[in-house]
C-alpha positions in Angstrom: -0.2 -21.9 -5.4 -0.3 -18.3 -6.4 -2.0 -17.8 -9.8 -0.1 -15.3 -11.9 -1.3 -12.2 -13.7 -0.6 -11.7 -17.3 -1.2 -8.2 -18.6 -1.8 -7.3 -22.2 -1.2 -3.6 -22.8 -3.0 -2.3 -25.8 -2.1 1.1 -27.2 -5.1 2.2 -29.3 -6.9 5.3 -30.1 -10.2 6.2 -28.5 -13.3 4.7 -30.0 -15.8 6.7 -32.0 -18.3 6.2 -29.2 -16.4 8.7 -27.0 -17.5 12.3 -27.2 -15.6 14.4 -29.7 -13.8 11.5 -31.4 -14.0 10.9 -35.1 -13.8 7.6 -37.0 -10.2 8.5 -38.0 -9.2 8.2 -34.3 -10.2 4.5 -34.1 -7.5 1.9 -34.4 -6.3 -1.3 -32.8 -2.9 -0.2 -31.7 -0.2 -2.5 -30.5 -0.9 -5.2 -27.9 1.9 -5.3 -25.5 2.0 -8.3 -23.2 3.0 -7.3 -19.7 3.2 -9.6 -16.6 2.9 -7.7 -13.2 1.8 -9.5 -10.1 -0.7 -11.6 -8.1 -4.5 -11.4 -7.8 -5.9 -8.3 -6.1 -8.3 -8.2 -3.1 -9.6 -4.6 -3.3 -9.2 -1.3 -5.1 -9.9 0.7 -1.9 -6.7 2.7 -1.3 -7.2 2.9 2.4 -7.7 -0.9 2.7 -4.7 -2.0 0.6 -1.8 -1.0 2.8 -0.7 -4.6 3.1 -1.4 -5.7 -0.5 1.6 -5.2 -2.7 -0.3 -6.5 -5.8 -3.1 -3.9 -5.3 -0.6 -1.1 -4.9 0.8 -1.8 -8.4 -2.6 -1.1 -9.9 -3.9 1.5 -7.4 -1.0 3.8 -8.4 -2.4 3.7 -12.0 -6.0 4.3 -11.3 -5.9 6.9 -8.5 -4.0 10.2 -8.1 -3.4 12.2 -4.9 -2.4 15.7 -4.1 1.3 14.9 -4.5 3.3 11.9 -5.7 6.7 10.4 -5.1 8.8 10.0 -8.2 11.2 7.0 -8.9 14.0 8.9 -7.2 12.0 9.4 -4.0 11.3 13.1 -4.5 7.9 14.7 -3.8 6.3 16.5 -6.7 2.9 18.0 -7.4 0.2 15.7 -8.7 -3.4 16.9 -8.3 -2.3 19.9 -6.3 -1.8 23.1 -8.3 -0.7 25.4 -5.5 -0.7 25.8 -1.7 -0.7 28.6 0.9 0.1 28.1 4.6 -0.9 30.6 7.3 0.2 30.5 10.9 -1.5 32.8 13.4 0.3 32.2 16.7 -1.8 34.8 18.6 -5.1 33.1 17.7 -3.5 29.6 17.5 -4.9 29.0 14.0 -2.8 27.1 11.5 -4.3 26.7 8.1 -3.1 25.1 4.8 -5.1 25.9 1.7 -4.5 23.6 -1.3 -5.7 24.5 -4.7 -6.6 21.6 -7.0 -5.9 21.2 -10.7 -8.9 20.6 -12.9 -9.5 17.0 -13.7 -12.3 14.5 -13.7 -13.3 11.1 -12.4 -13.8 8.3 -14.9 -17.5 9.1 -15.0 -16.7 12.7 -16.1 -17.6 14.3 -12.7 -15.1 16.9 -11.5 -12.6 15.9 -8.7 -13.4 18.3 -5.9 -12.0 19.2 -2.5 -15.0 17.4 -1.0 -13.6 14.1 -2.3 -10.5 14.6 -0.2 -12.6 15.7 2.8 -14.7 12.5 2.6 -11.7 10.2 2.1 -9.8 11.7 5.1 -12.8 11.8 7.4 -13.4 8.1 6.5 -10.0 7.2 7.8 -10.5 9.1 11.0 -13.9 7.6 11.8 -13.6 5.8 15.2 -14.9 2.5 13.8 -12.7 2.5 10.8 -9.5 0.4 11.0 -6.6 2.1 9.2 -2.9 2.7 10.1 -2.9 5.8 7.9 -4.7 7.7 10.7 -1.2 8.5 11.9 -0.7 10.7 8.9 -3.6 12.9 9.9 -3.0 13.3 13.6 -1.7 16.8 13.2 -5.2 17.9 12.0 -7.3 19.9 14.5 -9.2 17.6 16.9 -7.8 14.5 15.2 -7.1 12.5 18.4 -10.5 13.3 19.9 -12.3 12.4 16.7 -10.5 9.0 16.3 -11.2 8.1 19.9 -14.9 9.0 19.6 -14.7 12.0 22.0 -15.5 14.4 19.2 -17.7 14.5 16.2 -16.2 13.6 12.8 -17.4 17.1 11.7 -15.0 18.6 14.1 -12.0 17.2 12.2 -9.8 20.0 10.8 -10.5 19.5 7.1 -13.1 21.1 4.9 -13.7 22.5 1.4 -13.2 26.3 1.2 -14.4 26.1 -2.4 -14.9 23.4 -5.1 -11.2 23.4 -5.9 -9.8 24.5 -2.5 -9.1 22.1 0.3 -8.7 23.7 3.7 -6.7 21.8 6.3 -6.7 23.2 9.9 -4.0 22.0 12.3 -3.8 21.8 16.1 -0.4 23.4 16.1 2.2 25.0 13.8 3.5 22.4 11.4 5.9 22.2 8.5 3.5 22.3 5.5 6.0 20.6 3.2 6.3 17.6 5.5 2.5 17.3 5.5 2.3 17.6 1.7 4.9 14.9 1.4 2.7 12.6 3.5 -0.2 13.4 1.1 1.6 11.3 -1.5 0.5 8.2 0.5 -2.0 6.1 -1.4 -4.1 6.0 1.8 -4.8 9.7 1.3 -6.2 9.5 -2.2 -9.6 11.1 -2.8 -12.8 9.0 -2.8 -16.4 9.8 -3.8 -18.9 9.6 -1.0 -21.7 8.7 -3.4 -19.7 5.8 -4.7 -18.5 4.4 -1.4 -22.0 4.6 0.0 -23.7 2.6 -2.8 -22.7 -0.9 -1.8 -20.3 -2.8 0.5 -18.4 -4.1 -2.6 -18.0 -0.7 -4.3 -14.2 -1.2 -4.5 -14.5 -4.3 -6.6 -17.8 -3.8 -8.4 -17.1 -2.1 -11.7 -20.7 -1.1 -12.1 -20.0 1.2 -9.2 -16.3 2.0 -9.0 -14.9 5.2 -10.4 -11.3 6.4 -10.3 -9.4 9.7 -10.9 -6.0 8.4 -12.2 -4.8 7.9 -15.8 -6.7 4.6 -15.9 -9.9 3.2 -14.7 -11.1 -0.3 -14.0 -13.5 -1.4 -16.7 -13.9 -5.1 -15.8 -12.9 -7.0 -12.7 -13.9 -10.7 -12.4 -11.9 -12.5 -9.7 -13.9 -15.7 -10.4 -12.8 -15.6 -14.0 -11.9 -18.8 -15.8 -12.3 -17.8 -19.4 -9.6 -18.1 -22.0 -10.9 -15.6 -24.5 -9.4 -12.2 -25.1 -12.8 -10.6 -24.9 -13.5 -12.0 -21.5 -10.5 -11.1 -19.3 -10.5 -11.1 -15.5 -9.2 -7.5 -15.3 -9.5 -4.7 -17.9 -8.0 -1.3 -17.2 -8.8 1.4 -19.7 -7.6 4.9 -20.1 -9.5 7.5 -18.1 -10.4 9.8 -21.0 -11.3 12.6 -18.5 -7.9 12.6 -16.8 -6.9 16.3 -17.0 -8.9 16.6 -20.2 -10.6 19.8 -21.4 -13.5 18.2 -23.3 -14.0 21.4 -25.3 -10.3 21.7 -26.4 -9.0 18.1 -26.5 -10.4 15.7 -29.1 -8.6 12.8 -27.4 -6.8 12.5 -24.1 -3.2 13.5 -24.7 -1.8 12.6 -21.3 -2.1 8.8 -21.4 -0.8 6.9 -24.4 -2.1 3.3 -23.7 -5.7 2.6 -24.1 -6.3 -0.7 -22.4 -4.6 -3.3 -20.2 -6.2 -6.7 -20.0 -5.3 -9.3 -17.4 -5.9 -13.0 -17.0 -4.9 -15.4 -14.3 -4.4 -18.6 -16.2 -0.7 -19.0 -16.7 1.8 -20.2 -14.1 4.9 -18.2 -13.3 7.0 -20.7 -15.2 4.7 -20.3 -18.3 4.9 -16.6 -18.1 8.7 -16.7 -17.9 8.9 -19.0 -20.9 6.6 -16.6 -22.9 9.0 -13.8 -22.0 12.0 -15.8 -23.3 10.0 -16.5 -26.5 9.3 -12.8 -27.0 5.5 -13.2 -26.4 5.7 -11.1 -23.2 7.8 -7.9 -23.2 7.7 -7.0 -19.6 7.7 -9.3 -16.6 7.6 -8.5 -12.8 7.4 -11.9 -11.2 10.0 -14.7 -11.5 9.7 -18.1 -9.9 11.8 -18.5 -6.8 14.0 -21.3 -8.3 14.7 -19.1 -11.3 15.6 -15.8 -9.7 19.3 -16.4 -9.2 19.6 -17.3 -12.9 18.2 -13.9 -13.9 19.9 -11.8 -11.2 22.2 -10.1 -13.7 19.3 -9.3 -16.1 16.7 -7.8 -13.9 16.5 -4.1 -13.1 16.4 -3.6 -9.4 15.3 -0.8 -7.1 14.9 -0.7 -3.3 11.4 -0.3 -1.9 9.9 0.6 1.4 7.9 -2.6 1.5 8.9 -4.9 4.4 7.8 -8.6 4.7 6.9 -8.7 8.4 5.5 -11.2 10.9 2.9 -9.7 13.3 2.6 -11.5 16.7 -0.7 -11.5 18.5 0.5 -10.3 21.8 -2.8 -11.1 23.5 -2.2 -14.8 23.0 0.4 -17.1 24.7 3.3 -17.4 24.1 3.4 -14.0 22.4 2.2 -12.2 25.5 5.8 -12.6 26.7 8.2 -10.1 25.1 11.2 -12.4 25.9 9.6 -15.1 23.8 8.9 -12.7 20.9 12.5 -11.5 21.0 13.8 -15.0 21.2 11.8 -16.0 18.1 13.3 -13.1 16.3 16.8 -14.0 17.3 16.4 -17.5 15.9 16.0 -16.1 12.4 18.9 -15.4 10.1 17.5 -12.5 8.1 20.3 -12.7 5.5 19.3 -16.3 4.8 15.6 -15.3 4.4 16.6 -12.5 2.0 18.6 -15.0 0.0 15.5 -17.2 -0.3 13.7 -14.3 -1.9 16.8 -13.3 -3.9 15.5 -9.8 -4.8 15.5 -8.6 -1.2 17.6 -7.1 1.6 17.7 -8.3 5.2 15.7 -6.0 7.4 17.8 -4.2 10.0 15.0 -2.2 11.6 11.5 -1.1 11.4 12.3 2.0 9.2 13.6 0.9 5.8 16.9 2.3 4.4 16.4 5.5 2.4 13.0 6.3 3.9 13.9 9.1 6.3 16.9 11.1 7.6 18.2 11.7 11.1 20.3 14.8 11.0 22.8 14.4 8.1 22.5 10.6 8.2 19.9 8.1 6.9 17.7 7.0 9.7 18.8 3.4 9.2 22.5 4.3 9.4 21.9 6.4 12.5 19.9 3.6 14.2 22.1 0.7 13.1 21.1 -2.9 12.8 18.5 -3.6 15.5 18.1 -7.3 14.9 20.6 -9.9 16.3 20.9 -13.5 15.0 21.8 -15.6 18.0 20.4 -19.2 18.1 21.7 -19.9 21.6 20.2 -16.7 23.1 17.0 -17.6 21.3 16.9 -20.9 23.1 17.4 -19.2 26.5 14.7 -16.6 25.9 12.1 -19.1 24.7 12.8 -21.9 27.1 10.0 -20.9 29.5 7.3 -20.3 26.8 3.9 -21.1 28.2 2.9 -22.9 25.1 4.9 -24.5 22.3 2.3 -24.7 19.6 1.1 -21.9 17.2 0.3 -21.2 13.6 1.7 -18.8 11.0 -1.0 -17.4 8.7 0.1 -16.6 5.2 -1.3 -15.6 1.8 -1.4 -18.3 -0.9 1.8 -17.4 -2.7 5.3 -18.8 -3.3 7.3 -16.2 -1.3 5.1 -16.3 1.8 5.2 -20.1 1.9 9.0 -20.4 1.4 9.7 -17.9 4.1 7.2 -19.5 6.5 8.8 -22.9 6.0 12.2 -21.5 6.8 11.0 -19.7 10.0 9.0 -22.8 11.1 12.1 -24.9 10.7 14.2 -22.6 12.9 11.5 -22.3 15.5 11.0 -26.1 15.6 14.7 -26.3 16.6 13.6 -24.3 19.8 11.0 -27.0 20.6 8.0 -25.2 19.0 5.3 -27.0 17.0 4.5 -24.6 14.1 1.6 -25.0 11.7 1.5 -23.0 8.4 -2.0 -22.0 7.5 -2.8 -20.5 4.1 -5.8 -18.3 3.4 -6.8 -17.0 0.0 -9.9 -15.5 -1.6 -13.4 -16.8 -1.2 -15.8 -16.2 -4.2 -19.5 -16.2 -4.2 -22.3 -14.8 -6.5 -24.9 -12.3 -5.3 -27.3 -10.0 -7.1 -26.1 -11.1 -10.5 -22.5 -9.8 -10.1 -19.4 -11.3 -8.6 -18.5 -10.5 -5.0 -15.6 -11.8 -3.1 -14.0 -11.4 0.3 -10.4 -11.4 1.2 -10.3 -14.0 4.0 -6.7 -13.2 4.9 -7.5 -9.6 5.6 -10.6 -10.5 7.5 -8.5 -12.7 9.8 -5.9 -9.9 10.2 -8.4 -7.1 11.1 -10.3 -9.3 13.5 -7.1 -10.5 15.3 -7.8 -14.1 14.4 -4.2 -15.2 14.2 -1.2 -16.3 16.2 1.5 -15.0 13.8 0.5 -13.4 10.4 2.8 -12.6 7.5 2.2 -9.1 6.0 3.8 -7.0 3.3 4.1 -3.9 5.5 4.1 -0.7 3.4 5.7 2.4 4.9 2.9 5.1 4.9 5.0 8.0 3.9 8.6 9.2 3.5 8.9 9.8 7.3 10.0 7.6 10.1 7.1 8.9 12.2 4.5 7.3 10.1 6.2 3.9 10.4 6.7 3.9 14.2 3.7 5.9 15.4 0.9 3.3 14.7 2.4 1.0 17.4 1.4 3.6 20.0 -2.1 3.5 21.3 -3.2 7.0 20.4 -1.9 6.8 16.9 -2.7 3.2 16.0 -5.7 3.9 13.8 -7.4 0.8 15.3 -11.1 0.6 15.1 -13.3 1.6 18.1 -16.5 -0.3 18.9 -18.7 2.8 19.4 -21.7 0.8 20.7 -19.5 -0.8 23.4 -17.8 2.5 24.2 -21.2 4.1 24.7 -22.1 1.5 27.2 -18.9 1.8 29.2 -18.1 5.4 28.6 -14.6 4.3 27.6 -13.9 6.5 24.5 -10.2 5.8 24.3 -8.0 4.9 21.4 -7.4 1.2 20.9 -3.9 -0.4 20.8 -2.2 -1.6 17.7 -3.8 -4.6 15.9 -1.2 -6.9 17.5 -2.5 -5.8 21.0 0.8 -4.2 21.8 0.3 -1.4 24.3 3.5 -0.2 26.1 3.1 2.8 28.3 6.8 3.5 27.8 6.5 3.4 24.0 3.3 5.5 24.1 5.2 8.2 26.0 8.1 8.2 23.6 5.8 8.6 20.6 3.9 11.4 22.4 7.2 13.2 22.9 8.0 12.8 19.2 4.6 14.1 18.2 5.0 17.2 20.4 8.6 17.9 19.2 8.7 20.4 16.3 12.5 20.5 15.9 13.2 17.9 13.1 16.6 16.7 14.5 15.3 16.4 18.1 12.3 14.5 16.8 14.4 12.1 14.8 16.5 11.4 18.0 13.3 10.6 19.8 12.2 8.2 17.0 15.6 6.4 17.3 14.7 5.8 20.9 11.3 4.5 19.8 12.7 2.1 17.3 15.2 0.7 19.9 12.4 0.0 22.3 10.2 -1.6 19.6 13.1 -3.9 18.7 13.4 -5.0 22.3 9.6 -5.6 22.7 9.3 -7.1 19.2 5.4 -7.0 18.7 6.2 -7.3 15.0 9.2 -9.0 13.4 10.5 -7.4 10.1 12.3 -10.0 8.0 13.3 -8.5 4.7 12.8 -5.4 2.5 11.6 -6.2 -1.0 13.6 -5.0 -4.0 11.4 -4.1 -6.9 12.5 -6.0 -10.0 11.5 -6.5 -13.6 12.7 -7.8 -17.0 11.9 -5.6 -19.9 12.4 -6.2 -23.6 14.5 -3.8 -25.7 11.4 -3.5 -27.9 9.7 -1.4 -25.2 10.4 2.3 -24.6 9.9 2.6 -20.9 10.5 6.4 -20.4 8.2 7.4 -17.6 6.6 4.0 -17.5 7.8 2.5 -14.2 7.7 4.1 -10.8 8.9 1.8 -8.1 8.1 3.8 -4.9 5.4 1.8 -3.1 5.7 -0.7 -6.0 3.8 1.6 -8.3 3.4 0.9 -12.0 2.8 3.7 -14.4 2.3 2.5 -17.9 0.9 5.8 -19.2 3.8 6.3 -21.7 4.8 2.7 -22.5 5.4 2.2 -26.2 6.3 -0.6 -28.5 9.1 1.0 -30.4 8.9 -1.0 -33.6 5.2 -1.6 -33.7 3.5 -1.3 -37.1 -0.2 -0.9 -37.3 -1.6 -4.0 -39.1 -3.3 -3.4 -42.4 -7.0 -4.0 -42.9 -6.3 -6.4 -45.8 
């Protein structure tokens, strides 16, 4: 059963140990108990695209060039200014991005080279990451990802310490690209940090971040009950947009520290909220959600709970079987199980992208049909009737899997539900752990796997393109490719590789007219719904309960399930006396 996170948000002044701070600036500040989500596997932005819990923290500890506000609008973050130059005669298309001055949590400046490294890492042929689709417009991107060109040939470099230069293979809309830069997958990373150890993203002796907060302590094996020994401690990054010579304290982030333990159940957390011991809660037990439906604050997300079929295995190598399994599922019933969710109607969530003057979802319509009789007909000749659903160890995944298994068993299938969590072990005097679930996913060791599938950007392209071979972001075995001479892009992680679908996505990629491109993407979604290599079930609605004691102006951002507690305040807090 999923263990639950309890966050205690402490608003305090910086300690005297920090440079430039006086003893007067010390203080305990209010302790604000906040409950957010489930345990986290990694703080690597590029590796957390299917980890909703990680996203809620990653949005607090990293910052990219741009961000998406809670209304879905793009705004500047680390980017100060940009200039785009298109020289058609010489076929050179260059975007120069000037960075604001800010620092990593170890006081080193954030530079253009940090973006260069992070983006090149995604495009390394042996690196598995769907976000490669976001960078395919860069010069030589396809050739680099397939291993046909050196990573040094990728169209991104630093023109200066604070100037990121991006070179494109064709004339592009720079504003569309800058919108894509809001994706967490494109956050900056330090080469010296990533190269220190395989566990850099969870080892707090190594990890540095550039957002308002940084991870001070992360102990996934934690079982202590003391306030001083929490599993996760997130502290204010005192160098975040700070001019050390002018600012005595960081004036951009109010809270000092968030501490997390994983000891209380969801029921216990909810009871503490009712008692006033917890002031913000973002997880409610399934059997209690209907009771709180009128009290929670809801906002739609672009995070879809999806089943990926391994199309290299029977019976999922038959598209008719995959379509039949999809038709057996009443998505409205699944959404009702979750309560704070909407039935999926396609691969592109509602509100993500436009198609002409319509929302993409409206233009495409509902692509998923519930038809139990047709499901029987399509699956009758399945070559095997036994398979497993691989899920994470949490309440939602299990309840949804039990429903789907029940419907598929009505078709004559024998369905086993397998649960994988986190494996802990100790090495070199610090805690290491591996996410067994993601290991199974990335290796293809599954029949059906349940994923929280995050849209990469505010564009239908980024959602649909990774299912095409040349845009999949799948890892290439360079050693094997060198032996065979086969330096080609690999299919999507599901094994799906349709020449017809690949051709449609190629056309969409080549099309520069936005409306025509959207029409092509409608065609792509329709074919994907027919072939069904992945089965979207429902789109999460972000929800939370918040006490009237809290001022949450600027504190919650729900796009990609972000949390931003930089300005969360306890309205009626009174500093305790020293008596």
